C-alpha positions in Angstrom: 144.4 155.8 -87.2 145.7 157.8 -84.3 149.2 159.4 -84.1 150.7 156.5 -82.1 149.5 153.9 -84.6 150.9 155.9 -87.5 154.3 156.2 -85.8 154.3 152.5 -85.1 153.4 151.7 -88.7 156.2 153.9 -90.0 158.7 152.1 -87.8 157.4 148.8 -88.9 157.5 149.8 -92.6 161.1 150.9 -92.2 162.0 147.5 -90.7 160.0 145.7 -93.4 161.7 147.5 -96.3 165.2 146.6 -95.1 164.1 143.0 -94.5 162.3 142.7 -97.8 165.3 143.9 -99.8 167.4 141.1 -98.3 164.7 138.5 -99.1 164.4 139.7 -102.7 168.2 139.6 -103.2 168.3 136.0 -101.9 165.3 135.0 -104.1 166.8 136.5 -107.2 170.3 135.0 -106.7 168.9 131.5 -105.9 166.5 131.5 -108.8 169.3 132.4 -111.2 171.5 129.6 -109.7 168.6 127.2 -109.9 167.9 127.8 -113.6 171.5 126.9 -114.6 172.0 124.1 -112.1 171.1 120.5 -113.2 169.1 118.3 -110.8 171.5 117.6 -107.9 171.5 117.8 -104.2 172.3 121.5 -104.5 169.0 121.9 -106.5 167.0 120.7 -103.5 168.9 123.1 -101.3 168.2 126.0 -103.6 164.5 125.2 -103.9 164.3 124.9 -100.1 165.9 128.3 -99.7 163.6 130.0 -102.2 160.6 128.4 -100.6 161.6 129.7 -97.2 162.4 133.2 -98.4 159.0 133.5 -100.2 157.3 132.3 -97.0 159.2 134.7 -94.8 158.5 137.6 -97.1 154.8 136.7 -97.3 154.5 136.9 -93.5 156.5 140.2 -93.3 154.3 141.7 -96.0 151.2 140.7 -94.1 152.4 142.5 -91.0 152.5 145.8 -92.9 149.2 145.1 -94.8 150.9 144.9 -98.3 148.3 142.5 -99.7 149.6 142.6 -103.3 153.0 141.5 -102.2 151.5 138.9 -99.9 149.4 137.4 -102.8 152.4 137.1 -105.1 154.5 135.5 -102.4 151.7 133.1 -101.5 151.6 131.8 -105.1 155.4 131.6 -105.3 155.4 129.6 -102.0 152.8 127.2 -103.4 154.8 126.7 -106.7 158.1 126.1 -105.0 156.4 123.9 -102.4 155.4 121.6 -105.3 158.8 121.9 -106.9 160.4 121.0 -103.5 158.4 117.7 -103.7 159.5 117.1 -107.3 156.1 117.5 -108.7 156.9 120.0 -111.4 159.8 121.4 -113.4 160.0 124.8 -115.0 160.3 125.9 -118.6 162.3 129.0 -119.7 159.2 131.0 -120.1 158.0 130.1 -116.6 161.3 131.2 -115.1 160.8 134.5 -116.9 157.4 134.9 -115.2 158.8 134.2 -111.8 161.7 136.7 -112.3 159.1 139.2 -113.4 157.1 138.5 -110.3 160.1 139.2 -108.1 160.9 142.4 -110.0 157.3 143.6 -109.4 157.6 142.8 -105.7 160.8 144.9 -105.6 158.9 147.8 -107.3 156.0 147.7 -104.9 158.3 147.6 -101.9 160.4 150.5 -103.1 157.2 152.6 -103.3 156.1 151.3 -99.9 153.1 149.6 -101.5 151.4 152.8 -102.7 151.6 151.8 -106.4 150.5 148.6 -107.9 152.0 147.7 -111.3 149.7 147.9 -114.3 150.3 144.3 -115.2 149.7 143.0 -111.7 146.5 141.1 -112.6 148.1 139.5 -115.6 151.1 138.5 -113.6 148.8 136.8 -111.0 147.0 134.9 -113.7 150.3 133.7 -115.2 151.6 132.6 -111.9 148.4 130.8 -111.1 148.5 129.0 -114.4 152.0 127.6 -113.5 150.5 126.3 -110.3 147.4 124.9 -112.1 149.5 123.2 -114.8 151.5 121.5 -112.1 148.2 120.4 -110.4 146.8 119.0 -113.6 150.1 117.6 -115.0 152.9 115.9 -113.2 151.8 116.5 -109.6 151.0 113.6 -107.3 147.7 114.8 -105.7 148.0 112.3 -102.8 151.3 113.7 -101.7 150.7 117.5 -102.2 151.0 119.1 -98.8 147.8 120.7 -97.5 147.9 124.5 -97.9 146.3 125.8 -94.7 143.8 128.6 -94.8 144.7 131.7 -92.9 142.0 131.0 -90.4 143.5 127.6 -89.5 147.0 128.8 -88.7 148.5 132.0 -87.4 151.9 132.4 -89.1 154.7 133.8 -87.2 156.0 137.2 -88.3 159.8 137.1 -88.3 161.2 140.5 -87.7 164.8 141.0 -88.6 167.3 140.3 -85.9 170.3 141.9 -87.6 169.2 145.5 -87.7 171.1 147.6 -85.3 169.1 150.8 -86.0 166.1 151.9 -88.0 166.7 154.4 -90.8 163.6 156.5 -89.9 163.2 158.3 -86.6 160.3 160.4 -85.4 161.1 163.7 -83.7 158.1 165.7 -82.5 155.8 163.9 -84.9 158.0 164.5 -87.9 159.8 162.0 -90.0 163.6 162.6 -89.9 166.1 160.7 -92.0 169.3 160.0 -90.1 172.5 158.2 -91.0 172.7 154.7 -89.6 175.0 151.8 -89.7 173.6 148.3 -90.1 175.8 145.6 -88.8 175.0 141.9 -89.1 174.8 140.1 -85.8 176.9 137.4 -87.4 179.8 139.9 -87.1 178.7 141.5 -83.9 178.4 138.3 -81.9 182.0 137.2 -82.2 183.2 140.8 -81.6 181.2 140.8 -78.4 182.6 137.5 -77.4 186.2 138.8 -78.1 185.5 141.8 -75.9 184.3 139.5 -73.1 187.6 137.6 -73.4 189.3 140.8 -72.3 187.8 140.2 -68.9 190.2 137.3 -68.6 193.2 139.7 -69.2 191.8 141.9 -66.4 191.6 139.0 -64.0 195.1 137.8 -65.0 196.6 141.2 -64.6 195.3 141.4 -61.0 196.8 137.9 -60.4 200.2 139.0 -61.7 200.3 141.9 -59.3 199.5 139.5 -56.4 202.4 137.2 -57.6 204.9 140.1 -57.7 203.9 141.1 -54.2 204.7 137.6 -53.1 208.1 137.9 -54.7 208.7 141.1 -52.8 207.9 139.2 -49.6 210.3 136.5 -50.5 213.1 139.0 -51.1 212.5 140.6 -47.8 212.7 137.2 -46.2 216.0 136.6 -48.0 217.4 139.9 -46.8 216.5 138.9 -43.2 218.3 135.6 -43.5 221.4 137.3 -45.1 221.7 139.7 -42.1 222.2 136.7 -39.8 225.6 136.0 -41.3 226.8 139.3 -39.9 227.0 137.7 -36.5 228.7 134.5 -37.6 232.1 135.6 -38.9 235.3 133.6 -38.2 238.7 135.3 -37.8 240.0 133.8 -41.0 237.3 134.4 -43.5 235.2 137.0 -41.8 236.3 139.7 -44.1 235.5 137.6 -47.2 232.1 136.7 -45.9 231.4 140.3 -45.1 232.2 141.3 -48.7 230.0 138.6 -50.1 227.2 139.5 -47.8 227.5 143.2 -48.7 227.4 142.4 -52.3 224.3 140.2 -51.9 222.6 143.0 -50.0 223.5 145.5 -52.6 222.1 143.3 -55.4 219.0 142.5 -53.3 218.3 146.2 -52.7 218.6 146.9 -56.4 216.3 144.1 -57.3 213.9 145.1 -54.7 213.8 148.7 -56.0 213.2 147.6 -59.6 210.4 145.1 -58.7 208.8 147.7 -56.5 208.8 150.1 -59.5 207.3 147.4 -61.8 204.7 146.5 -59.2 203.6 150.2 -58.9 203.5 150.5 -62.7 201.5 147.3 -63.1 199.0 148.5 -60.4 198.5 151.7 -62.4 198.2 149.8 -65.7 195.8 147.4 -64.1 193.5 150.2 -62.9 193.6 151.9 -66.3 193.1 148.6 -68.2 190.3 147.6 -65.9 188.4 150.9 -66.6 189.0 150.5 -70.3 187.6 147.0 -70.4 184.6 147.9 -68.3 183.8 150.9 -70.5 184.4 148.9 -73.7 182.3 146.0 -72.5 179.4 148.3 -71.5 179.6 150.0 -74.9 179.5 146.7 -76.7 176.6 145.5 -74.6 174.7 148.6 -75.5 174.8 147.5 -79.1 173.6 144.0 -78.5 171.2 144.8 -75.6 167.8 145.3 -77.2 164.5 146.6 -75.9 162.0 143.9 -75.0 159.6 145.5 -77.5 161.6 143.7 -80.3 160.1 140.4 -79.3 156.7 141.4 -77.9 155.3 143.6 -80.7 153.8 140.6 -82.5 152.2 139.3 -79.3 149.0 141.4 -79.5 148.1 139.9 -82.9 148.9 136.4 -81.6 146.6 136.9 -78.7 143.8 138.3 -80.9 144.0 135.6 -83.5 144.2 132.8 -80.9 141.3 134.2 -78.8 139.1 134.7 -81.9 139.7 131.2 -83.1 138.4 129.9 -79.8 135.5 132.3 -79.5 137.0 134.2 -76.6 137.4 137.9 -75.8 140.8 138.9 -74.4 142.4 142.2 -73.6 146.2 142.0 -73.7 148.3 144.5 -71.7 152.1 144.8 -71.9 154.1 146.8 -69.4 157.8 147.6 -69.3 158.6 146.7 -72.9 161.2 149.5 -73.1 163.5 147.7 -70.7 166.7 146.5 -72.5 167.9 142.9 -72.2 170.8 140.9 -73.7 169.8 139.8 -77.2 170.8 136.2 -76.5 168.3 136.1 -73.6 165.5 137.7 -75.7 166.1 135.1 -78.5 165.7 132.2 -75.9 162.8 134.0 -74.1 160.4 134.5 -77.0 159.1 130.9 -77.3 158.6 130.4 -73.5 156.6 133.6 -73.3 154.5 132.6 -76.3 153.7 129.3 -74.7 152.8 130.9 -71.4 150.5 133.3 -73.2 148.8 130.5 -75.1 148.5 128.6 -71.9 146.6 131.5 -70.3 144.2 131.7 -73.3 143.8 127.9 -73.7 143.4 126.9 -70.0 142.6 130.1 -68.1 140.2 132.0 -70.3 136.6 130.9 -70.9 134.1 132.1 -73.5 132.0 135.2 -72.6 128.9 133.2 -71.6 131.0 131.0 -69.2 132.7 134.0 -67.7 129.4 135.7 -67.2 128.2 132.6 -65.2 131.2 133.2 -62.9 130.3 136.9 -62.4 133.2 137.9 -64.6 133.3 140.5 -67.4 132.9 138.9 -70.8 136.3 140.1 -71.8 139.2 138.5 -70.0 142.5 140.2 -69.3 146.1 139.0 -69.7 148.9 141.2 -68.4 152.6 140.8 -69.4 154.9 143.0 -67.3 158.7 143.4 -67.2 160.8 145.0 -64.5 164.5 145.4 -64.1 165.6 145.1 -60.4 168.5 146.8 -58.7 170.3 143.5 -58.5 170.6 143.5 -62.3 167.8 140.9 -62.8 164.7 140.8 -65.0 161.4 140.0 -63.4 158.6 138.9 -65.7 155.0 138.4 -64.6 152.3 136.9 -66.8 148.9 136.9 -65.2 145.3 136.3 -66.3 141.9 136.7 -64.6 140.7 133.3 -65.7 139.4 130.3 -63.7 142.7 129.3 -62.2 144.4 125.9 -62.1 142.4 123.0 -60.7 144.6 121.2 -58.2 142.6 118.0 -58.5 143.3 117.8 -62.2 147.0 118.4 -61.6 147.1 115.6 -59.0 145.3 113.2 -61.3 147.6 114.0 -64.2 150.7 113.7 -62.1 149.6 110.3 -60.8 148.8 109.2 -64.3 152.2 110.3 -65.6 153.9 108.5 -62.7 155.9 111.6 -61.6 154.8 111.2 -58.0 153.3 108.5 -55.8 149.9 108.8 -54.1 151.4 108.8 -50.7 153.9 111.6 -51.6 151.1 113.6 -53.3 149.0 113.6 -50.2 151.8 115.3 -48.2 152.3 118.1 -50.8 151.2 121.6 -50.0 149.0 123.4 -52.6 151.9 125.5 -53.8 154.1 122.4 -54.4 151.2 120.7 -56.0 151.0 123.6 -58.5 154.7 123.2 -59.3 153.9 119.7 -60.6 152.6 121.3 -63.9 156.3 121.9 -64.8 157.0 118.1 -64.6 157.4 116.4 -68.0 154.4 114.2 -68.9 151.8 116.0 -66.7 148.8 116.6 -69.1 145.1 116.1 -68.9 144.6 115.8 -72.7 143.3 112.4 -73.9 145.2 112.4 -77.2 148.7 113.5 -78.0 149.3 115.8 -81.0 152.2 117.9 -82.2 150.5 120.9 -80.5 149.5 119.6 -77.1 148.9 116.6 -74.9 152.4 115.5 -74.2 152.7 117.4 -71.0 156.0 118.8 -72.3 155.1 122.5 -72.9 155.6 123.9 -69.4 158.5 121.5 -68.7 160.3 122.9 -71.7 159.5 126.5 -70.5 161.1 125.7 -67.1 164.1 124.0 -68.8 164.7 127.1 -71.0 164.3 129.5 -68.1 166.7 127.5 -66.0 169.2 127.2 -68.8 169.3 131.0 -68.8 170.2 130.9 -65.1 166.7 131.9 -64.1 163.7 130.5 -62.2 160.0 130.2 -62.6 157.1 130.2 -60.1 153.3 129.8 -60.4 150.5 131.1 -58.2 146.8 130.4 -58.8 143.4 130.9 -57.2 140.2 129.3 -58.3 138.0 131.8 -60.3 140.5 134.5 -59.6 143.3 133.7 -62.0 146.9 132.4 -62.5 150.2 134.2 -62.3 153.6 133.0 -63.7 156.7 134.7 -62.3 160.0 134.5 -64.1 163.3 135.8 -62.8 166.2 136.0 -65.2 169.6 137.8 -65.6 169.7 140.9 -67.8 172.9 139.6 -69.4 174.4 136.2 -69.9 178.2 136.8 -70.1 179.2 137.5 -66.5 178.0 136.6 -63.1 179.0 136.8 -59.5 179.7 133.4 -57.9 181.1 131.8 -54.7 184.2 129.7 -55.2 184.0 126.6 -53.0 186.2 123.5 -52.5 185.1 119.9 -51.9 188.0 117.5 -51.6 190.6 118.5 -54.1 188.0 120.1 -56.5 186.9 123.7 -57.0 183.5 124.8 -58.1 181.7 128.2 -58.7 178.1 128.5 -57.4 176.1 131.5 -58.8 175.5 133.9 -56.0 171.9 134.5 -57.1 171.1 131.0 -55.7 173.1 131.4 -52.4 170.9 132.4 -49.6 173.7 132.3 -47.0 177.0 130.7 -46.0 177.3 129.5 -42.4 179.6 127.6 -40.1 177.9 125.2 -37.7 178.9 122.4 -35.4 178.7 118.9 -36.8 176.3 117.9 -34.0 173.7 120.2 -35.6 173.2 117.7 -38.4 170.4 115.4 -37.4 169.0 112.3 -39.0 165.2 112.5 -39.7 163.5 109.7 -41.6 166.8 108.3 -42.7 167.9 111.7 -44.2 170.5 114.1 -42.9 168.9 117.4 -42.0 169.6 120.7 -40.2 167.3 123.2 -38.6 167.6 126.7 -40.2 165.3 129.6 -39.1 162.9 127.1 -37.6 162.7 125.0 -40.7 164.2 121.6 -41.4 166.4 121.5 -44.5 168.0 118.5 -46.2 171.8 118.5 -45.7 173.9 116.8 -48.3 177.6 116.8 -49.1 178.4 118.6 -52.3 181.0 116.1 -53.3 178.5 113.2 -52.8 175.9 114.9 -55.0 178.5 115.5 -57.8 179.7 111.9 -57.6 183.1 112.7 -56.1 184.9 111.3 -53.1 183.8 112.8 -49.8 185.7 116.1 -49.3 186.1 115.5 -45.6 187.6 112.0 -46.0 189.9 112.9 -48.9 193.6 112.4 -47.8 194.6 115.5 -49.7 192.5 117.6 -47.5 193.8 116.5 -44.1 194.7 119.6 -42.2 198.0 119.9 -40.3 197.1 123.1 -38.6 196.0 122.1 -35.1 194.1 125.4 -34.7 191.4 124.2 -37.1 188.4 122.9 -35.2 187.2 119.8 -37.0 184.0 119.9 -35.0 182.7 122.6 -37.3 181.5 122.3 -40.9 180.9 124.8 -43.7 177.4 125.1 -45.2 176.0 126.9 -48.2 172.2 127.3 -48.1 171.0 127.3 -51.8 167.6 128.1 -53.0 165.9 127.5 -56.3 162.2 127.8 -57.2 160.5 126.3 -54.1 163.5 124.3 -52.8 166.1 125.1 -50.1 168.9 122.7 -49.4 172.0 122.9 -47.2 175.2 121.8 -49.0 178.3 120.8 -47.0 181.6 122.0 -48.5 185.2 121.7 -47.2 186.0 125.4 -47.8 184.3 128.6 -49.0 187.2 130.3 -50.7 186.0 133.7 -52.0 183.5 135.6 -54.1 184.3 136.4 -57.7 182.9 138.1 -60.8 183.5 135.5 -63.5 183.1 135.0 -67.2 181.1 131.9 -67.9 182.0 129.9 -71.0 179.9 127.1 -72.5 181.4 123.6 -72.6 180.9 123.2 -76.4 178.8 121.0 -78.6 180.6 117.9 -77.5 179.6 118.5 -73.9 176.3 120.4 -74.5 174.5 118.7 -71.6 176.5 117.7 -68.6 174.5 117.0 -65.5 174.9 119.6 -62.7 177.4 121.7 -64.7 176.4 124.9 -66.5 179.7 125.9 -68.0 183.2 126.8 -66.9 185.4 129.8 -66.0 189.1 130.4 -65.8 190.5 131.9 -62.6 193.3 134.4 -62.6 195.7 131.6 -61.8 194.8 129.9 -65.1 192.9 127.1 -63.4 189.7 126.0 -65.1 186.8 125.7 -62.7 183.3 124.3 -63.5 180.2 126.5 -62.8 177.4 124.7 -61.1 173.9 124.4 -62.7 171.9 124.9 -59.5 168.7 123.6 -60.9 170.3 120.3 -61.7 172.2 120.3 -58.4 169.0 120.6 -56.4 167.3 117.7 -58.3 170.4 115.6 -57.8 170.5 116.4 -54.1 166.9 115.3 -53.6 167.7 112.0 -55.2 170.9 111.5 -53.3 169.1 112.0 -50.0 167.3 108.7 -50.2 168.2 106.1 -47.6 171.1 103.7 -48.1 168.7 100.8 -47.8 166.8 102.1 -50.8 170.0 102.5 -52.7 171.1 99.0 -52.0 167.7 97.4 -52.9 167.8 95.0 -55.7 166.5 96.6 -58.8 163.9 94.9 -60.9 165.2 94.3 -64.5 163.6 96.8 -66.9 161.2 95.4 -69.4 162.3 95.5 -73.0 159.3 96.7 -75.1 158.5 95.4 -78.6 157.3 97.9 -81.2 155.8 97.4 -84.6 156.5 100.0 -87.3 154.0 100.2 -90.2 155.4 102.3 -93.0 155.4 101.8 -96.8 158.4 104.1 -97.4 161.6 102.2 -97.0 163.5 105.4 -96.1 161.0 106.4 -93.4 160.7 102.8 -92.2 164.5 102.5 -91.8 164.8 105.9 -90.1 162.1 105.2 -87.5 163.5 101.6 -86.9 167.0 103.0 -86.2 165.7 105.6 -83.8 163.7 103.1 -81.8 166.5 100.5 -81.7 169.0 103.1 -80.6 166.6 103.8 -77.7 166.7 100.2 -76.6 163.4 98.9 -78.1 162.9 95.7 -80.0 161.5 96.7 -83.4 159.7 94.8 -86.2 158.5 96.4 -89.4 155.7 96.0 -91.9 155.2 97.5 -95.3 151.5 98.5 -95.1 148.4 98.3 -92.9 147.4 94.7 -94.0 150.9 93.4 -93.2 150.8 95.2 -89.9 147.4 93.9 -88.8 148.5 90.3 -89.7 151.6 90.6 -87.5 149.7 92.2 -84.6 147.3 89.2 -84.6 150.1 86.6 -84.3 152.8 88.6 -82.4 152.9 90.4 -79.0 153.6 94.1 -79.3 153.6 96.8 -76.7 153.0 99.7 -79.2 152.5 100.5 -82.9 154.0 103.3 -84.8 152.2 103.7 -88.1 152.1 106.0 -91.2 148.6 107.0 -92.4 148.8 107.1 -96.2 149.7 103.4 -97.0 148.5 101.1 -99.8 145.9 98.3 -99.1 145.1 99.6 -95.6 145.7 103.1 -94.3 146.8 104.0 -90.8 143.3 105.2 -90.0 141.8 101.9 -91.1 144.5 100.0 -89.2 143.8 101.9 -86.0 140.0 101.5 -86.3 140.4 97.7 -86.9 142.7 97.2 -83.9 140.3 99.2 -81.7 137.4 96.8 -82.7 139.4 93.8 -81.5 138.7 93.0 -77.8 142.2 91.6 -77.3 144.0 94.5 -78.9 141.9 97.6 -78.2 144.1 98.9 -75.4 147.3 98.7 -77.6 148.9 102.2 -77.9 149.0 103.5 -81.5 151.1 106.4 -82.6 150.3 107.9 -86.1 153.3 109.6 -87.8 152.0 111.3 -91.0 152.4 114.2 -93.4 148.6 114.9 -93.1 148.4 118.0 -90.9 145.0 119.5 -91.5 142.5 119.9 -88.7 140.2 117.3 -90.3 142.9 114.7 -90.4 143.8 115.3 -86.7 140.2 114.9 -85.7 139.9 111.8 -87.8 142.9 110.4 -85.9 141.2 111.1 -82.7 137.9 109.5 -83.9 139.4 106.2 -84.9 141.2 105.9 -81.5 144.9 106.9 -82.1 146.9 107.4 -78.9 149.1 110.1 -80.5 149.3 112.0 -83.7 152.7 113.4 -84.9 153.0 115.5 -88.1 156.1 114.7 -90.1 156.7 118.4 -90.8 157.4 118.9 -87.1 158.9 115.4 -86.6 161.8 115.2 -84.2 163.2 111.9 -82.9 163.1 113.3 -79.3 159.4 114.0 -79.7 158.7 110.5 -80.9 160.7 108.9 -78.1 159.0 111.2 -75.5 155.6 110.2 -76.8 156.4 106.5 -76.7 157.9 106.7 -73.2 154.7 108.4 -72.0 152.5 105.7 -73.6 154.4 102.7 -72.4 
C-alpha cells in the first residue's frame, strides 16, 4: 500500500470510528428499551431502528475492511430482520448474547480492528444458533425475506454527514492529533438559515434610508411652499402670518437637521451592518460548504463492482473533487451522479471483446470532472469513451412512449433528438423492473438538477462516446435576479437564465405558423406574454397599468430573452424594474410543487414576490404557443380504465385499491390467482396488478395462464411482490409480466407511473 492509500485509509478510519460509536450507542439504547417494552407499536419502531443501525454499521465496517465487525453485524441484521417480521422472540439469555456482541464490536472498534476478542468464534456460533433456532422454530419460511449475496448487490456505504472535522490530520506524512469541534448538522442547518435571514435586515435597512431621503425631499418641498406666503401678506394680519411662517420655518429647519443626522448615521450603520452580515454569512457558509470528495469517494468502488458484475473493464477518473460546494446541493447531487455513472457503464460500455471489434482498448474510461466558474457556478462533466447513443433507438422509444409525434420527430435536429432521453417514459427495455425500464431515470436526473436551479445537456457521437454536462449554482441560498412586472404582479427571474433584455417595436412581432415570433440574431424565437403563460390577465390590457404619461411610446414593448438547456424564448413583460440579489425561500410543504414557481423572496419594501422556475416556465411557454384553433378544439373524453387487483392480503389489497381509485381508475379486487383468472374471463379489464405469493394460484402462474389465452395475451400485467432475488425477476420476465415492482421499494408514484406507461 503506497503512502497516498495509507493516508486515505487513516482518514477513512477516523471517520468510521466516530460514526461507529454513534451506531453502537443507538444499538445499545434501543436494545435495552426493546427488552423492557411489551409488544406494541413502539416495539416495531425499536426493531426497525436496530435493524437499520446494524445494516449501516455493517456497510461502514466493510469500507474499512473490518471483516469481524462486518460478520457480527451481518448476523445481527439477519436476526432483527426476522424479528421485524414477527418470526421470532428473544429469551433473556439471547438478549445477553446480543448485548455481548455489541460490546465486542465496541472493543474491536476502539482498537481499530487490530485485536479480535478471544471468544469471537464462540460469540459467532451463539449468534448463529439464535438465527437457526428462529429458522427451525417459529419462522415462516415462505415469508422470510431473501438475504442477498454480496455479489448480487453492492450496498451503499453511508459516510456520516454530521462531521464538521476529522480528529486526525496528516502533516508531512505524520499523524497529528488536533482539537476539533463536532457539531450536528441538525443544529447547524437552522443556524445557517437564521444567518441568511439577516440578509433581509440588510435589504430593509437600505430601504429605510431610501424612505428617509424621500422624507427629506418632502420637507424641502414644504419649505418652498411656505416661502410663498412671504409675498401674500395683507395689511391687517401680515405681521401675524409672518410670525407663523417664521415659526414654521424654524421648526422645519430643526426637523431637517435632525433627519439629516439620522440619515447619515443610518448610512454608516447600514454599511457596517452590511459588511458584518456578508462576513458572517461567508463564515457560516465555510462550515456547511464541503468538498465534493465527501460524496465521490465511494464512486470508484461502485464503478468497479458494477463493471465486474457485467464482465466489463472500466477506468474511472475524478477531477476537481477538492472544489467546495453547498452541502444541500451535494446531498441532492449524489443520486443523479450515481445514475449517470451507471448509465455510462450500462449503456455506453461494452465488454472487452466487443470493444476490440470496434478498435477500442479493452478497458473503457469514464471521467467525472468538476470546475468552479468565475460566475460562481459549478460545471460537471461526465464522459465515457463508449459506443455513444443510437438516435434511431431514441426515436423509436420516444414514439412508443408517445412523447412526440412522428411528424414532429422528423423535424428535430440530432441534438434535440438526444434531449428526448430526458423525457419521462423513453426506454428501450422490454420489461419494467424496480431498477430499470420505466424510462424515468434520466427524467428524474433532469428534474433534480433543475430543482437546484441548474441545467443538463448531453452530447454523443457513435463509437466515440457520450458526455453529460451539468451546470449548477455553488450555493442555494441567494441568487441575482431581474424584477419584472406583468400587469399588477411582480416576479423575480434568475439572472442565470436571462440572455438579454431588449426594447423593440411591436411591429417586430410576426406570426409564423399561427405562433407569435421575433427575429433575434438571425434566429426566429417564440414570443409569448409572461402574464399569459402564468395564467394571469394580459399585462398590457390591465386597467391598472394604463399609463397617463404621454411621453411613453406604446409602440414599443419590453422583452426578456430567456434560455434553458436547448431552448430560447422571448417573454413580453410590461416593465423591467431592476436587478437584485435576493434570498430565496421555499414555499413550504403545503405548496411543495407549484407550477412555474420556484420559491419566493421579500423585497426591502416588505412585498413578497414569487421567484420563477425557468424550467417550468419554458415548458409552459411552448404549450401556450399553440394556435387558438387547437385550444378551442373539442376534446375527446378520456377513457376510464378498469383494473383488476389480485392480492390475498386484505391490507395490501385495500392499499392498492385506494391508490388506484384516487388516481381515477375503476378497480375490482380478487383474493387469489384463481379468483382473478375467473374474473378476467368474464369481465373486461385494461390491466392487472397482482401479488406473486398467493394461495391456489401464484402471480407467476396467473401471468403464464393469461399469456396462453389468445384473447387475453396482450393484457398488461404488473407484478407487485416481496420476492426480489435475481431468479424471481427473471422468472417474472419468462412468464410474460409487463412490469415487476418489489414491495421493499414500493412507492405509489412508481406504481402509477408504471400503469400510466402501460395503458
